[in-house]
VOTI-520737 format. One record per atom (N, C-alpha, C, CB): residue in three letters; x, y, z. Coordinates in steps of 0.001 Angstrom, whole numbers, plus 500000, padded with zeros to 6 digits. Glycine has a CB too. Example, Ala and Ser with C-alpha at 12.3 -4.5 7.8 and 13.67 -1.06 7.14 Angstrom:
! residues 2
ALA513190494310507800
ALA512300495500507800
ALA513200496700507800
ALA511308495527509046
SER512850497750507080
SER513670498940507140
SER512900500030507870
SER514084499402505725
//
This chain:
! residues 111
MET963868203498289429
MET963090202428288818
MET961643203178287711
MET962472201400290312
CYS961946202496286485
CYS961038202557285888
CYS960218201854285597
CYS961220202840285306
SER959020201839285046
SER958261200922284627
SER958480200486283274
SER957095201289284810
ALA957969199365282488
ALA958426198892280855
ALA957600199967280420
ALA957989197141280103
PHE956468200740280250
PHE955759201425279861
PHE956586202634279371
PHE954831201551280735
THR956894203433280610
THR957282204692280831
THR959115204514279665
THR957344205003282971
MET959923202938279643
MET960413202556278782
MET960584202878277359
MET960121201845278932
LYS959083202281277015
LYS958780202799275583
LYS958293203485275577
LYS958299202318274746
SER957432204572276294
SER957754205349275399
SER958684206688275370
SER956748205546275076
ILE959494206268276359
ILE960573207275276145
ILE961906206786274947
ILE961229207524277762
THR961893206070274867
THR962293205444273247
THR962070205333272388
THR962432204738272898
PHE959911205247272459
PHE959590205600271505
PHE959604207777270922
PHE958310204741271688
GLY959904207926271815
GLY960036209938271981
GLY961293210479270937
GLY960707210587274072
ILE962279209265271893
ILE963751209349270847
ILE963664209209269852
ILE964768208567270906
VAL963579208098269398
VAL963411207608268036
VAL962104208879267226
VAL962783205687268199
LEU960940208884267671
LEU960047210719266916
LEU960984211702266823
LEU958700211692268051
ILE961794211468267923
ILE962577213154267899
ILE963570212726266722
ILE963647213821269693
LEU964084211736266545
LEU965378211127265078
LEU965220211549264229
LEU965536209777264442
PHE963593210795264246
PHE963366210562262711
PHE962528212170261928
PHE962145208915262588
THR962285212563263145
THR961454214622262531
THR962858215017261971
THR960754216353264361
ASN964103214830262725
ASN965073215523262547
ASN965823215146261528
ASN965669215622263511
LEU965637214101261172
LEU965920213239259730
LEU965119213654258595
LEU965597211664259859
LEU964172214191259141
LEU963134214573257464
LEU963586216050257784
LEU960786214240257333
THR963755216693258478
THR963618218088258015
THR965187218766257776
THR962704218956259211
THR966286218000257978
THR967281218171257852
THR967969218062256482
THR967618217583258653
GLU968749218807255508
GLU969458218242254431
GLU970399217209254124
GLU969899218942254101
SER970281216471253659
SER970814215408252991
SER972384215816253251
SER970270215275251370
PHE973362215309254184
PHE974607215340254421
PHE975403215466252887
PHE974928214067255308
ALA975216214639251949
ALA976047214465250768
ALA975779216277250486
ALA975389213066249398
ILE974823216628250458
ILE974627217715249311
ILE975196218666250335
ILE972924218082248577
LYS975452219042251841
LYS975562219618252491
LYS977162219773252415
LYS974844219251253429
GLY977406218866252841
GLY978788218235252572
GLY979782218481250688
GLY978304216383252876
ASP979052218427249657
ASP979317218546248516
ASP979431220268248321
ASP978275217728247717
ILE980787220561247934
ILE981616221197247922
ILE981098221917246519
ILE982883220489248134
THR980929221056245302
THR980178221390243990
THR979075222100244140
THR979776220287243260
PHE978391221465244930
PHE976874221858244991
PHE976910223493245144
PHE976014221062246395
ASN977254224161246117
ASN977483225746246350
ASN978231226671245052
ASN978534225872247751
ASN978942225920243915
ASN979415226370242914
ASN978407226070241973
ASN980650225940242673
LYS977609224764241732
LYS976444224824241145
LYS975451226361241559
LYS975780223407241596
GLU974609226291242680
GLU974041227523242399
GLU974584228668242112
GLU973442227788243164
ASN975731229179242264
ASN976431230524242065
ASN976948230537240722
ASN977602230793243078
ALA976887229113239659
ALA977447229278238894
ALA975964229566237625
ALA978561228141238909
ASP974601229023238313
ASP973552229153237373
ASP972573230793238116
ASP972530227349237367
SER973289231275239470
SER972715232904239184
SER973684233968238308
SER972518233708240773
LEU974907233098238265
LEU975843234281237826
LEU975361234694236254
LEU977612233751237868
PRO975603236028235884
PRO975366235927234565
PRO976374235668233815
PRO974841236889234125
ILE976723235345232376
ILE977788234893231367
ILE978470236195230686
ILE977081233910230174
ILE979647236063230841
ILE979583237051230104
ILE980767236535229104
ILE979704238436230888
LEU980101236238227532
LEU981260236008227307
LEU982092236979225822
LEU981143234459227215
ASN983516236647225744
ASN984201237211225153
ASN984290236696223359
ASN985309237123226023
ASP985100237497222907
ASP984600237266220907
ASP985104235324220656
ASP986272238847219273
GLU986583235114221672
GLU987217233888221403
GLU985984233133221771
GLU988624233543222211
ASP985312233497222705
ASP984663232272223220
ASP983284231898221889
ASP983979232694225075
VAL982584232995221560
VAL981329233129220885
VAL982069232253219551
VAL980667234946220640
ASN983243232631219318
ASN983325231898217919
ASN984326230555218293
ASN984084233042216559
ASP984235229948219165
ASP984825228732219819
ASP983143228001220123
ASP986007229183221470
ILE982154228983220320
ILE981030227660220173
ILE980009227743219019
ILE980048227531221555
GLN980773228517217941
GLN980404228889216665
GLN980923227749215591
GLN980994230333216388
LYS982162227480215867
LYS982845226439215491
LYS982410225192215902
LYS983989226590215814
ARG981985224754217030
ARG981630223710217458
ARG980266223225217178
ARG981874223778218582
GLN979151224658216726
GLN977837224366216442
GLN978942223887215004
GLN976328225744216502
ASN978923224408214067
ASN979353224068213045
ASN980021222686212410
ASN979933224861213021
ARG980893222613213491
ARG981335221381213345
ARG980642220210213477
ARG982156221290213989
ALA979177220067214377
ALA978717219425214805
ALA977244219177213741
ALA978791219848216108
GLN976750220260213351
GLN976065220507211813
GLN976629219950210573
GLN976048221950211470
ARG978027220203210336
ARG978667219256209560
ARG979079217809209573
ARG979470219691209425
LEU979528217302210944
LEU979048215768210703
LEU977821216072210552
LEU979261214601211829
ARG976432215812211222
ARG975206215424211283
ARG974736215569209301
ARG974321216557212599
ARG975472216757208686
ARG975435216530207545
ARG976102215446206485
ARG975634217455207357
GLN977457215247206951
GLN977787214252206421
GLN977835212788206669
GLN978544214541206240
ARG977263212568207773
ARG976341211734208120
ARG975079211230206870
ARG975792212459209335
ARG974655212493207276
ARG973216212505206329
ARG973232211783204605
ARG972800214358206118
ARG974501212776204558
ARG975035212064203149
ARG975228210801202613
ARG976048212333202952
ARG976297210253203910
ARG976672209069203566
ARG975907208304203614
ARG977486208667204039
ARG974807208162204453
ARG973642207343204557
ARG973244207146203195
ARG972533207932205409
ASN973072208914202665
ASN972053208822201626
ASN972585208099200219
ASN971551210319201338
GLN973637208144200468
GLN974999207405199345
GLN974851205917199694
GLN976975207969199764
GLN974647205304200471
GLN974176204224200926
GLN973568203680200540
GLN973849204173201627
ILE972039204155200733
ILE970718203615200130
ILE970560204015198536
ILE969411204265201006
ASN971152204754197817
ASN971058205175196774
ASN971948204032196267
ASN971341206600196611
ASN972950203482196745
ASN974051202619196277
ASN973202201429196507
ASN975575202689197077
LEU972281200762197438
LEU971956199752197849
LEU970575199308196765
LEU971774199955199397
MET970241200312196225
MET969144200537195444
MET969500199844193819
MET968857202241195483
THR970689200833193762
THR971110200390192035
THR971186199011192209
THR972741201003191278
ASN972159198186193484
ASN972329197303193432
ASN971305196511193325
ASN972948197188194067
VAL970273196726193716
VAL968923195735194016
VAL968151195416192442
VAL967608196718195233
VAL968254197162191716
VAL968172197029190209
VAL969052196036189458
VAL968464198298189643
ASN969901196445189620
ASN970892195141188640
ASN970607193543189287
ASN973014195476188874
LEU970401193740190709
LEU970123191908190771
LEU968807191698189816
LEU969649191182192693
GLN968088192571189966
GLN966414192537189127
GLN966567192100187597
GLN965563194323189047
THR967852193308187226
THR968214192464185898
THR968421191771185533
THR968665192442185387
GLN969311190960186357
GLN970625189992186611
GLN969429188709186394
GLN971705190147188530
LEU968077188491187386
LEU967556187416187796
LEU966287187588186215
LEU966998187497189730
ASN965888189186185928
ASN965119188722184875
ASN965485187872183112
ASN964529189933184750
ASN967402188130183294
ASN968075187829182058
ASN968020186472182328
ASN969510188459181752
LEU968616185760183476
LEU968387184379184174
LEU966934183855183839
LEU968559184514185851
GLN965887184243184392
GLN964102183703184013
GLN964691183777182491
GLN962274185071184512
SER964823184377181687
SER964324184412180231
SER964908183462179456
SER964546185666179559
ALA966287182922179662
ALA967507181975179530
ALA967106181003180132
ALA968823182361180042
ILE966392180415181323
ILE966282179318181615
ILE964273178662180737
ILE966632179447183499
ASN963581180028180691
ASN962598180203180048
ASN962918179701178546
ASN962208181554180240
SER963777179995178198
SER964267179951176366
SER964936178050176261
SER966211181637175908
ARG965903178112177488
ARG966209176335177166
ARG965240175605177193
ARG967071175544178103
LEU964237175748178226
LEU963376174697178508
LEU962338175017176868
LEU962495174920180350
ALA962123175865176604
ALA960547175701175602
ALA961982175163173886
ALA959027178311175331
SER963503175297174114
SER963485174294173009
SER963651173204173472
SER964357174416172024
VAL963789172609174484
VAL963803171347175149
VAL962769170296174125
VAL963211171590176850
ALA962897169120173701
ALA961534168823172712
ALA961407168003173523
ALA961441168381171082
THR959598167883173922
THR958851167110174651
THR958633166273174239
THR958004167396175022
MET958744164809174997
MET958161163481174249
MET956378163654174927
MET959242161626174896
GLY955990163198174088
GLY954855162901174583
GLY953901161666174059
GLY954279164022174496
//
């Protein structure tokens, strides 16, 4: 026969042990992950590249740079086209304004 106090003490002790066990052990997801060890091994091993690997890397980098240049060129071309369109619109508006002013000037005023 145990008193209520000893039962609470035992329960508290068990919970405390389980909690410390939980805090001190690694997560099962990390331990059970097969790729976790592979990632550690891949980081620690030196990488040996042959000529084909180096060529592939250079091709990939060159392609990325070429695409960046093409995007930049396309964007600059679009900006230049917009600027020429704005200039054309300004000249058309100026022509329209002068035409309206000349017609208004030619209308006889009644007074």
